[in-house]
C-alpha positions, 0 to 999 in steps of 0.5 A, spaced: 009 785 784 016 789 787 023 787 784 027 786 790 034 785 786 036 792 786 035 793 794 042 792 797 042 787 803 047 787 809 049 780 808 046 773 805 043 772 812 039 778 811 038 781 818 041 774 821 035 773 825 035 765 824 043 765 825 042 768 832 037 763 834 040 757 831 047 760 835 043 761 841 040 754 841 046 750 839 050 754 845 045 751 850 045 744 847 052 744 847 053 747 854 048 741 856 051 735 853 058 738 854 064 738 849 064 730 849 058 730 845 061 731 838 067 726 839 062 721 842 057 721 836 063 720 832 066 714 835 059 711 835 057 713 828 063 710 825 062 703 827 055 703 826 056 706 819 061 701 817 056 695 820 051 698 815 055 698 809 058 691 811 050 689 811 049 692 805 055 688 801 053 682 804 046 683 803 048 683 795 053 678 795 048 673 798 042 674 795 038 678 800 034 676 806 034 668 805 041 669 803 043 672 810 038 667 813 043 661 810 049 665 813 046 664 820 043 671 821 036 671 825 030 674 822 030 679 828 037 681 827 036 682 819 029 686 820 033 690 825 038 692 820 034 693 815 030 698 819 036 701 821 039 701 814 033 704 811 033 710 817 040 711 816 040 711 808 033 713 806 032 706 802 031 699 803 038 695 802 036 691 796 034 698 792 040 702 795 046 703 790 052 705 794 056 710 790 062 708 787 061 701 789 060 695 785 060 688 786 062 682 782 058 676 784 061 671 779 068 673 782 066 673 789 063 666 789 069 663 785 073 664 791 079 667 793 085 667 788 092 666 789 097 671 788 101 671 782 108 669 784 114 674 782 118 670 779 
């Protein structure tokens, strides 16, 4: 079996065939959709991400599907959000763990606390 480690490459891209193909493709796509596509995608993506994270939080704070039904969400709405969540995050909201976020159910269900006075 040949050992290619000692053969020098011009760049990590090799001959750059894949890079040139990608650049040509993305240039063509960007020309078709225009320069507004990037900002538009960001404007649409941020609210959707916020909505899905909020859905995940409420799902866990209120006990999943039945808890959301008790809050007044329709079955169809819950199923649509589950499908969107799964396609976006790659897991069911019940199984997904949001990195860096932990929920204190006891404290949440105890209700809002009063701010301490600064006397």
